[in-house]
C-alpha positions, -999 to +999 in steps of 0.1 A: -015+804-322-013+805-360-031+783-386-014+775-419-029+761-450-011+747-480-018+729-513+001+696-518+008+676-549+020+640-548+026+609-568+008+582-547+025+552-564+049+544-535+025+552-507-003+533-488-024+565-491-026+598-474-033+588-439-008+576-413-006+538-410+015+514-390+043+498-409+034+514-442+046+546-459+021+575-462+021+610-476+010+624-442+039+609-424+064+623-449+051+658-445+047+657-408+083+644-405+096+673-426+076+699-407+089+685-374+125+689-386+119+725-395+098+736-365+114+712-340+080+702-327+052+678-335+022+691-355-012+677-363-016+678-401-053+679-412-062+670-448-094+676-468-098+639-470-079+606-474-066+593-507-063+556-511-031+536-518-017+545-552-039+575-558-023+608-567-031+645-559-028+677-578-046+698-552-048+683-517-056+709-491-041+706-456-037+728-426-019+727-392-017+750-362+014+761-344+027+788-320+046+817-335+051+832-369+065+813-399+083+829-428+062+814-455+088+817-483+116+801-463+093+775-449+080+764-483+115+762-497+128+742-467+099+719-467+102+711-504+139+705-499+133+679-472+103+662-489+109+632-513+107+641-550+072+626-553+057+651-528+056+689-533+040+718-515+027+742-542+012+770-521+012+781-485-007+808-467-019+818-433-055+809-427-081+820-401-077+802-369-110+784-373-103+771-408-104+733-410-093+716-443-117+687-439-148+701-422-149+734-442-146+717-476-178+721-497-168+695-523-140+675-536-132+670-573-113+640-586-103+632-622-095+599-637-072+594-667-076+566-692-052+561-722-061+543-754-027+531-764+004+516-747+032+540-740+060+540-714+051+576-707+014+570-699+018+538-679+024+553-644-005+578-643-032+563-666-052+532-670-049+515-704-083+508-720-082+504-757-120+496-760-129+529-744-117+548-775-147+535-794-173+543-768-200+570-773-191+596-747-224+613-748-239+579-738-214+576-710-224+611-697-261+602-699-256+570-680-236+588-653-266+611-646-285+581-631-260+582-601-262+619-594-278+633-563-279+627-525-280+590-520-267+560-501-235+548-519-229+517-498-226+496-529-196+517-540-176+517-508-151+491-497-166+466-472-142+477-444-151+514-447-150+529-412-178+554-415-214+543-409-229+572-428-228+562-465-249+591-478-230+614-503-242+641-526-227+633-560-228+665-579-213+658-613-196+631-634-183+642-667-165+621-694-144+637-721-123+623-749-092+641-761-066+626-784-052+594-769-069+600-736-103+600-718-107+623-688-135+618-662-142+645-636-162+634-605-174+659-579-192+652-546-195+668-511-176+637-498-164+603-510-163+569-494-133+546-493-128+533-529-160+551-541-146+569-572-129+539-587-160+517-581-183+543-596-163+545-628-159+507-632-196+503-627-205+530-653-183+512-678-202+480-670-235+498-674-226+510-709-232+475-723-266+471-706-299+475-724-313+495-695-284+511-678-306+532-655-323+501-640-289+484-638-275+512-617-306+516-596-306+479-587-269+482-576-277+513-554-306+495-539-286+463-532-264+483-508-235+458-510-201+463-527-205+429-544-234+442-564-213+469-582-188+466-609-150+460-607-131+492-596-107+508-621-070+509-612-058+534-586-030+548-607-053+568-630-070+586-601-061+621-590-075+644-563-079+674-586-090+702-562-110+709-530-137+736-531-144+759-502-169+787-497-157+821-510-147+832-476-124+801-473-107+805-508-077+823-494-053+817-523-076+806-551 
């Protein structure tokens, strides 16, 4: 038995998300289908985590186990030839048999892209927000610190979130302005369904508050999605990378 790990990039525009779903296209289905054609057998593809409908990935980590050796160069080439143009395998390597893309992950890093002006080249992968260009980004970063730490993030999860455990360790939120864009990096040990987009929308709402710390604390205490701000659009969100312990960083 061999365990293989690879890094996947995808444009999530045309997919219902990463995970397999009935009667809806998913990134996982496309990759599993292509692997089955090459290996002529079913495989169980494990990802570091789900991405929601319309969300993209620059560094999704996945693994699967199968009998027998795989020629990694040929396998990667064949896989990319079969996959649709909006999904690509960027790296592939053999991993220890015990490696698990989801359970071994120490943290996930997302980034969000806002654009300040209309452009046909920005539309697909960024959220247009002209007002944001005039915001004080030091203030945005200060406001974001009120959300950091190990806390119950029920207020930032979609109401139909399957998991009962809503506690996450939010490690960092960092806003940065560059030219016509604003970048936001968000890192946590885990994320709930819809959490990143709800966090960013709520921080923008907190910006205009006289006491943003209390505003955010009241939302966290409420424990209901209705208490938080409107989520930002899915199309500006990217799974940037997944972090593992040094012993798990096979190709990094």
